[in-house]
C-alpha positions in Angstrom: 12.3 -19.8 61.7 10.5 -16.9 60.2 7.5 -17.5 58.0 7.6 -16.4 54.3 5.4 -13.5 53.4 2.5 -14.6 51.1 0.8 -12.5 48.6 -1.9 -13.1 46.0 -1.8 -12.2 42.3 -4.4 -12.3 39.6 -3.2 -14.5 36.9 -5.4 -12.7 34.4 -4.4 -9.0 34.9 -1.6 -9.0 37.4 -3.5 -7.3 40.2 -1.9 -7.9 43.7 -3.7 -8.4 47.0 -2.7 -9.1 50.5 -5.4 -11.7 50.9 -7.3 -14.1 48.6 -10.3 -12.6 46.8 -12.9 -14.4 44.9 -13.5 -11.8 42.3 -10.6 -9.5 40.9 -11.6 -5.9 41.5 -9.3 -4.9 38.4 -10.5 -7.3 35.6 -13.8 -8.8 37.1 -12.7 -12.4 36.7 -13.5 -14.9 39.4 -11.1 -17.5 40.9 -7.9 -16.1 39.3 -6.0 -15.1 42.5 -3.0 -17.4 43.0 -0.8 -17.5 46.0 2.8 -16.7 45.7 5.7 -16.4 48.0 7.2 -12.9 47.7 10.1 -13.0 50.3 12.1 -15.6 52.2 13.9 -14.3 55.3 16.0 -17.5 56.1 19.2 -19.0 55.2 21.0 -18.3 51.8 18.1 -16.4 50.3 18.1 -13.9 53.2 21.8 -13.5 52.8 21.5 -13.0 49.0 18.8 -10.5 49.4 20.8 -8.5 51.9 23.9 -8.4 49.9 21.8 -7.5 46.8 20.2 -4.6 48.8 23.6 -3.3 49.9 25.0 -3.7 46.4 22.1 -1.8 44.8 22.2 1.0 47.4 26.0 1.3 46.7 25.3 1.7 42.9 22.4 4.2 43.4 24.8 6.2 45.6 27.6 6.1 43.2 25.9 6.5 39.7 22.3 7.7 40.0 21.6 11.4 40.1 18.8 13.6 39.2 19.3 15.5 35.9 17.4 18.2 34.1 15.4 17.1 31.2 17.1 19.5 28.8 20.6 18.1 29.7 19.7 14.6 28.7 21.2 13.6 25.5 19.2 11.3 23.1 20.2 9.4 19.9 18.5 7.2 17.4 18.9 3.5 18.5 19.6 1.2 15.5 17.1 -1.6 15.1 17.8 -5.1 14.2 16.1 -6.2 10.8 14.3 -9.4 11.4 14.0 -10.2 7.6 10.3 -10.3 8.0 8.3 -7.3 6.7 5.2 -8.1 8.7 7.3 -8.6 12.0 9.2 -5.5 11.5 6.1 -3.6 10.9 4.5 -4.7 14.2 7.8 -4.1 16.1 7.9 -0.5 14.8 10.5 -0.9 12.4 12.6 -3.8 13.7 13.9 -5.3 17.0 15.3 -2.6 19.5 18.7 -3.6 21.2 18.1 -4.3 24.9 14.4 -4.9 24.7 12.3 -7.5 26.2 9.7 -8.9 23.9 6.9 -11.1 24.7 5.1 -13.2 22.0 1.9 -14.6 23.3 -0.8 -16.8 22.1 -2.9 -20.0 22.5 -1.0 -23.4 22.4 -0.6 -24.5 18.8 -1.3 -21.1 17.1 2.2 -21.0 15.5 4.3 -18.9 17.9 7.4 -21.3 17.8 7.1 -21.7 14.1 7.1 -17.9 13.5 10.1 -17.5 15.8 12.1 -20.3 14.5 11.6 -19.5 10.7 12.6 -15.9 11.6 15.8 -16.6 13.3 16.7 -19.0 10.5 17.0 -16.1 8.2 19.4 -14.1 10.5 22.7 -15.6 9.4 24.6 -12.5 10.2 24.0 -12.7 14.1 24.7 -15.0 16.9 21.4 -16.3 18.4 20.9 -18.6 21.3 17.6 -20.4 21.0 16.6 -21.9 24.4 13.9 -24.5 24.3 12.2 -25.9 27.3 9.6 -27.9 25.5 11.1 -29.6 22.4 14.4 -31.7 22.0 17.0 -30.7 19.7 16.1 -33.3 17.2 12.6 -32.0 17.1 13.8 -28.5 16.5 16.1 -29.7 13.7 13.1 -31.7 12.0 11.1 -28.4 12.3 13.8 -26.3 10.8 14.2 -28.6 8.0 10.6 -28.5 7.2 10.6 -24.7 7.2 13.6 -24.6 4.9 12.0 -26.7 2.4 9.1 -24.2 2.4 8.8 -20.5 2.3 12.4 -19.3 3.2 14.3 -17.2 0.8 16.6 -18.9 -1.8 19.8 -17.8 0.0 18.8 -19.8 3.3 19.6 -23.4 2.7 21.7 -26.4 3.8 21.2 -29.3 6.2 20.9 -28.9 10.0 22.7 -31.0 12.5 21.8 -31.8 16.2 23.9 -30.9 19.2 24.4 -27.3 20.3 25.8 -25.5 17.3 24.0 -26.1 14.0 26.9 -27.0 11.6 25.4 -25.9 8.3 27.5 -23.1 6.8 24.4 -20.7 6.7 23.5 -21.5 10.4 26.9 -21.5 12.1 25.7 -18.6 14.5 22.4 -20.4 15.6 22.9 -22.2 18.9 20.2 -24.5 20.3 20.0 -25.1 24.0 17.4 -27.5 25.5 17.4 -26.3 29.2 14.9 -25.1 31.8 17.1 -23.9 34.6 17.7 -20.0 34.5 21.0 -20.2 36.1 22.2 -22.7 33.5 20.8 -20.5 30.7 22.6 -17.4 32.1 25.9 -19.6 32.2 25.6 -20.4 28.5 24.8 -16.8 27.8 28.0 -15.8 29.5 30.1 -18.2 27.5 28.5 -17.9 24.1 27.7 -14.1 24.3 24.8 -14.2 21.8 23.3 -11.1 20.1 19.8 -12.3 20.4 18.2 -14.7 22.9 15.0 -16.7 22.4 13.2 -18.3 25.3 10.7 -21.0 24.3 8.8 -20.8 26.6 8.8 -18.8 29.7 6.4 -21.2 31.5 9.1 -23.9 31.4 11.9 -21.9 33.0 12.5 -22.0 36.6 15.1 -20.4 39.0 16.5 -21.5 42.3 15.8 -18.3 43.9 11.9 -19.3 43.9 10.8 -22.6 45.6 7.6 -23.0 43.6 7.2 -25.1 40.5 8.0 -24.1 37.0 5.1 -22.2 35.3 3.8 -20.7 38.5 3.2 -17.0 39.0 6.2 -16.7 41.1 8.6 -18.5 38.8 7.3 -16.6 35.8 7.7 -13.2 37.3 11.1 -13.9 38.8 12.6 -15.4 35.6 11.1 -12.6 33.5 12.5 -9.9 35.9 16.0 -11.5 35.8 15.8 -11.6 31.9 14.8 -8.0 31.9 17.7 -7.1 34.0 20.1 -8.9 31.6 18.7 -7.2 28.5 18.9 -3.9 29.9 22.4 -4.3 31.3 24.0 -6.1 28.3 21.9 -4.5 25.4 21.0 -8.0 24.1 17.4 -8.3 23.0 15.3 -11.1 24.5 12.3 -12.7 23.0 10.0 -14.6 25.4 7.3 -17.0 24.1 4.3 -17.4 26.4 1.3 -19.6 26.3 -2.2 -18.5 27.4 -5.6 -20.2 27.3 -9.2 -19.0 27.3 -9.7 -19.0 31.1 -6.5 -17.1 31.8 -5.5 -19.6 34.4 -2.0 -20.1 33.1 0.6 -17.5 33.9 0.7 -16.1 30.5 1.4 -12.7 29.0 -1.1 -11.0 31.3 1.1 -11.5 34.3 4.1 -10.1 32.3 2.8 -7.1 30.6 4.1 -4.8 33.4 7.5 -6.3 33.0 8.3 -6.5 29.4 8.7 -3.7 26.7 6.6 -5.1 24.0 3.8 -7.5 23.9 2.8 -9.2 20.7 -0.3 -11.3 20.5 -0.3 -14.0 17.9 -4.0 -14.9 17.2 -6.4 -16.7 14.9 -8.7 -19.5 14.7 -7.2 -22.8 13.9 -9.9 -23.7 11.5 -8.8 -20.7 9.3 -5.5 -20.4 7.5 -4.9 -16.8 8.6 -2.9 -15.8 11.6 -2.8 -12.2 12.8 0.2 -10.7 14.8 -1.0 -7.7 16.8 0.9 -5.3 19.1 -0.8 -4.9 22.4 2.1 -2.9 24.2 5.0 -1.5 22.5 7.3 1.1 24.1 9.1 1.6 20.9 6.4 1.8 18.4 2.6 2.0 17.7 0.2 -0.4 19.2 -2.2 -0.3 16.2 0.1 -2.2 13.8 -1.1 -5.6 12.4 0.8 -8.3 10.6 -1.0 -11.1 8.6 0.4 -14.5 7.9 -1.0 -17.6 6.1 -0.5 -20.8 7.7 0.8 -23.6 5.3 2.1 -27.0 5.7 5.6 -25.8 5.5 5.3 -22.8 7.8 4.0 -19.2 8.0 3.9 -17.2 4.7 3.8 -13.4 4.9 0.6 -11.8 3.4 1.7 -8.5 1.9 -1.7 -7.8 0.2 -4.5 -9.1 2.3 -7.3 -7.3 0.3 -7.1 -9.8 -2.7 -7.3 -12.9 -0.3 -10.2 -11.5 1.8 -12.4 -10.7 -1.0 -14.5 -13.6 -2.4 -15.2 -14.1 -6.2 -18.3 -15.4 -7.6 -20.8 -13.7 -5.3 -22.3 -11.1 -7.7 -25.7 -12.3 -7.4 -25.9 -13.0 -3.6 -27.4 -10.7 -1.2 -26.1 -9.7 2.3 -22.5 -8.9 1.1 -20.8 -5.4 1.3 -17.2 -4.4 0.8 -15.6 -2.0 3.2 -12.4 -0.2 3.1 -10.8 -0.6 6.5 -7.5 0.4 8.1 -5.6 -1.4 10.8 -2.4 0.4 11.8 -1.0 2.2 8.7 -2.4 -0.6 6.3 -5.5 -0.1 4.3 -7.3 -3.3 3.1 -10.7 -4.2 1.8 -12.7 -6.6 3.8 -15.9 -8.4 3.1 -18.8 -8.1 5.5 -21.5 -10.8 5.4 -25.0 -10.5 6.8 -27.9 -12.8 7.1 -31.4 -11.6 8.2 -34.2 -14.0 8.8 -37.5 -14.3 10.7 -36.7 -15.2 14.4 -37.7 -18.9 14.6 -37.8 -19.1 18.5 -39.7 -15.9 19.4 -36.6 -14.0 20.8 -34.5 -12.5 18.0 -30.9 -13.4 18.0 -28.0 -10.9 17.3 -24.8 -12.7 16.6 -21.4 -11.3 15.2 -18.2 -12.9 14.3 -15.3 -10.4 14.0 -17.3 -7.4 14.9 -18.4 -5.8 18.0 -22.0 -7.1 18.9 -22.9 -3.9 20.9 -22.0 -1.9 17.9 -24.2 -4.0 15.7 -27.1 -3.4 18.2 -26.6 0.3 17.9 -26.6 0.2 14.1 -29.7 -1.9 14.0 -31.4 0.6 16.3 -30.2 3.4 14.0 -31.5 1.4 11.0 -35.0 1.1 12.5 -35.3 4.5 14.1 -33.8 6.8 11.4 -34.4 4.7 8.1 -37.7 2.9 9.0 -36.8 -0.7 8.5 -38.3 -2.9 11.2 -36.0 -5.5 12.3 -37.2 -6.2 15.8 -38.7 -9.6 15.0 -35.6 -10.7 12.7 -32.6 -12.7 13.5 -29.5 -10.8 12.4 -26.1 -12.4 12.0 -23.0 -10.6 10.9 -19.8 -12.0 9.8 -16.3 -10.6 8.8 -15.0 -13.0 6.0 -11.7 -14.8 6.6 -11.8 -15.0 10.3 -10.7 -11.5 10.9 -11.6 -9.2 13.8 -11.9 -5.6 12.6 -12.4 -2.6 15.1 -12.3 0.1 12.5 -15.6 2.3 12.8 -15.5 2.9 9.1 -17.1 -0.6 8.9 -20.3 0.8 10.1 -21.7 1.7 6.6 -20.8 -1.7 5.1 -22.6 -3.5 8.1 -25.7 -1.6 7.5 -25.6 -2.1 3.8 -25.1 -5.8 4.2 -27.9 -6.2 6.7 -30.4 -4.2 4.5 -29.3 -6.2 1.4 -30.0 -9.4 3.2 -33.3 -8.1 4.6 -34.7 -7.0 1.0 -32.9 -9.9 -0.7 -31.3 -7.6 -3.1 -27.5 -7.9 -3.9 -25.2 -4.9 -4.1 -23.9 -4.3 -7.6 -20.3 -5.4 -8.4 -17.5 -2.8 -8.1 -19.0 -0.9 -5.1 -17.4 -0.4 -1.9 -17.8 2.0 1.1 -16.2 3.6 4.2 -18.0 5.6 6.9 -18.8 5.7 10.5 -22.5 6.0 11.5 -23.7 8.2 14.3 -26.8 7.8 16.5 -28.7 10.4 14.5 -28.1 8.5 11.4 -25.4 10.8 10.0 -22.4 9.4 8.2 -19.3 10.7 10.0 -15.9 11.2 8.3 -13.2 8.8 8.8 -9.4 9.0 9.1 -7.1 8.6 6.1 -9.7 8.5 3.4 -7.0 9.0 0.6 -5.4 5.6 1.5 -8.8 3.9 1.5 -9.7 5.3 -1.9 -6.4 4.3 -3.4 -6.7 0.7 -2.2 -10.2 0.4 -3.6 -9.1 1.8 -7.0 -6.0 -0.4 -7.0 -8.2 -3.5 -6.7 -10.4 -2.4 -9.6 -13.5 -1.0 -7.8 -15.5 1.5 -9.8 -17.7 3.3 -7.1 -17.1 4.1 -3.5 -19.3 5.7 -0.9 -17.5 8.0 1.3 -18.7 10.8 4.0 -19.2 14.0 2.4 -17.0 15.9 5.0 -14.0 13.8 3.9 -14.0 15.4 0.4 -13.5 18.9 1.8 -10.1 19.9 0.6 -9.5 16.7 -1.2 -8.3 16.7 -4.8 -10.5 14.0 -6.3 -9.3 14.5 -9.8 -6.3 12.2 -9.3 -8.6 9.3 -8.5 -10.3 7.3 -11.3 -12.8 5.8 -9.0 -16.3 7.6 -8.9 -16.9 8.8 -5.2 -20.3 9.1 -4.0 -20.4 11.6 -1.1 -23.2 11.1 1.5 -24.3 12.9 4.6 -26.9 10.4 6.0 -27.5 6.6 5.9 -30.6 7.2 3.8 -28.5 8.7 1.0 -26.0 5.7 1.0 -28.8 3.2 0.9 -30.5 5.2 -2.0 -27.3 5.2 -3.9 -26.9 1.4 -3.4 -30.5 0.2 -4.0 -32.2 3.0 -5.7 
């Protein structure tokens, strides 16, 4: 009997190796390589593989041919409206037919809640919801709770258990509690749904692999089979995947090379906000972001996050600065908080929440070298309010302003906000899409805004009612704020 071929795959990044390695050369993580069986040359699997190879070779010979790029015709693919503005934005305008989408996140973050409350609004499409974690009665209770919450008024009725939901508004939503991939495909062939939900991919297993459900082999084989189904039939498939902080579970990282779109659902469970980010998207931008508010009856879309991120009643508090940031195509104002105190244990601490710590170290060095404020013996803590993680470089100016405000214990006047990238020489560099940032600040009632001077070249400032203070260096911005 021939032995199976063995390979090793990093569960964190998907790097493959012929032998076990302690440290992954791709992502640098330790003890993440898992053993997988990639071939079985005996019995029925060998015959199945041989037959598949012959069939694939015949198909290639008959149908595939090289074509000139100019001869290939393209057409605009219609997208499926998910009836969720935040989800549509992150997907790039809706769900593409025949696409394989992975929704990943830590356990308990709200992935199943987001998916279920979305499909409950799609009354015009036949949907198969495959659950490998919850029973049908549990899904019914969750759906009833969501219907009593934030769903539109036209979605109502009572749900019933057992396959087809008998409510008039949910006749096209089918619930299947199954973990066998072969059984799932049998139901798909019988029902012919327009959308398939798999919750979650870690619970699904196939007979083609001998390992247990949730292993790297099972996850890869099941995802590859679902991808072939999606591309062949044009039916979109949404996979839900779990990850943990150690990356030891076969989650989205191992599937990134297979799926078309990877959506990351993140947020601290101690905060009420949830952020949906696009990590990979073959049909749209990867810089988009959707914001939800977790409530007792489900997730509520946050169409204007600026009003929720800004705290009232801090006019006389130091260490707070407002910045106009952009994530994707959406501008919003975010509150930057800083605390500067004397180092109590000799070694100064530099701690950030929602902001890059290395970027903070660079800004503190600029503040000390170019402006002359000595912070070498001070603890500096920076926090982005609301539990958000912002990567926009236009936050630099507000971070420096908040740090200096806390250091001199002088609050920034109400009605002031800012946007600008700070360079190593202390210059304030221009930022992208300054008009949208200014319009957002003006809409929320701000009266003064500090912007890079180069951004005002060719900009018609007469149509803005907010007063714009153009600066070239950090010193000019700090002088405008503190005199």
